[in-house]
C-alpha positions, 0 to 999 in steps of 0.5 A: 530421851529416857527419863528415870523418876525416883520417889523417896518415901511411901508416906501419904505424899510419896505414895500418892505421887507415885500413883499419879506419875504412873497414871501420867507416864503409863507403860512407856518404855521411855520412862521408868518410875522407882519408889524407894521405902524402908518398909514394904508397907504404907502407914496410915500415920493419922491412925497410929494413936489407935494402934499404939493404945490398942483400940485398933489392930496393927493391920488397920493402920498399914497397907502392903505397898505391892497391893497399892502398886498392882497394875502400876508401872512402878518398880518398888525397892525396899531400902533405906536412903543414906545420901542424896547427891543432887550434883551427880543425880545419884542416891545411895541406899543400903541396897546400892546406888540409884541414878535419876533424871527427876527426884521426888523426896517425901521422906517424912519427918522425925521428932524435934526434941529442942535439945531438952536434956533427957527428953530423947532418951526417956520418951517414946514418939508416935512416928511409925508402926514400929513405934506404935507397937513399942508404945502399946507393949510398954503400956501393957507392961506398965499396967500388968506390973503396976504396984503404985499409981500410974501416970502417963504424960503426953508432951505436946498438945497438938493434933497427935498429942490430943488424939493420943491422950483421948484414945488412951483415956478411952482405952484405960477406961475399957481395960482397967478392970482387967488389970484391977486398976482403980480410976484414981490409980491411973492418971494422964497428963497433957503438957502444952506450952501454948495458951491453949491446946491445938495451937494453930487451929481455931480457939473453939477447937482447942477449947472443945478438946480441953473440955472433952479431955478433962471430962475424961479425967485427963489433966491438961497443963498449958503455958508450961514447957518440959525443961528436963526429963530423967528416967522417972521425973518430968521437970516443967519450966514452972518448977512443977515436977511430975513423976511418970510411968511413961512419957509420950513426946508429941511436941514437934517434928522436923525434916528428915536429917538425910536432907541436911546431911546431903547438903540441902539448904534447910530452914524452919525445922529442917524443911527444904525451901521449894518454889511455887512448883514444889521444886527445890529452889536450888535444883529444878529436877528435885521436888519435895512434898509433905514434911520435907517441903517448906512451901509458902502459902501465897495468901499469907506468906506463911509456911504450909502446915505439915499435914497429911492433907497438905502432903496429898495436895502437894503430891498431885501437883509435884507429880503433874509438874514432873510429867509436864516438864518431861512433856514440855507442858506448862507446870501448875502452881501449888496453891494450898487448899485447907479443906478442914480439920476433924479431930477425935478424942476417944471413940465417941467425941469429935470436933470438925471444921470444914470450910465455914461449917463447925460440928461436933458429936455424932456427925463429927465422929462419923466424918472422922471415921469416913476419912480413912475409908475414903483414903483407902478407897482412893489407893485402890478401890474396894479391895482396901475396904475389906 
């Protein structure tokens, strides 16, 4: 019996799963693999803060999908997913309709605004290559037209917020002379609701991030929340008001809205519950990975964090389990393996925790730069390193 496997989304999880499925199923005419993505390129999401601030070129954070799929037996369709019908096993996209036998969903996330008045309308979020282009354009416009002190506010002190704030501080130090802006005329403020930066990671990493940002001139506000935003003012729950030039929202994500609109059972910020094999709990022919999957770590019974590392691990398991189901083999249980975290703050500061090892300074910076190089190589060898 012929099997058609459709993968939705070409982020970290979707692209890796597609490659693995091609490896497993080969060029057999009995099996076909279709990858659907709204863009014809793969984004390196963990590097978008660099392109948004201008420290990297846009080509450095995107890879053409057709180059990744060279030699793979995969049909790529550039299209936007509009609805998923798991009862009839069909997917509606702006290019028409697709049917499937197995479906792997990796549609990524969207910003979570928590119904904060004015936040969606008056902020930008680092969610795509195009959003990073818009953020860079807005920063450059603000710098070019400045007539008063400038204030850049970053809402959210997680990985994205901290790395963006550090990269922006580094870039402003480099280019302020070009725009004839004195250091005291340009301020960056990070607002985080938790007691320390990087909630969910180690307190040592959080302290290091705060100390490093403050050394770079960034003001860090913790244990306070954004309660309202107008076109020129951020209002905090404490009563503090911040006049701002640009607000970047990095305070949370939720699963793609298409899932809930298509009738999927969702929980925990729009993520879809999956079993130990990464199958949707209500349909074994549907798999989910990355930001879309609410996977539970059996060691602590807590949701697995939505990170690129988790998405890549889940992609390998989900791809194998689809193959195993087709071939009648035993499926693998997903067991998350957190290798570690490395965070960069600007171009010369970094902190890493890998297993039981903690390091900072040049070694951490070197490792941070090596991670995307290793990832690019995993996508297709040396051709992605030039």
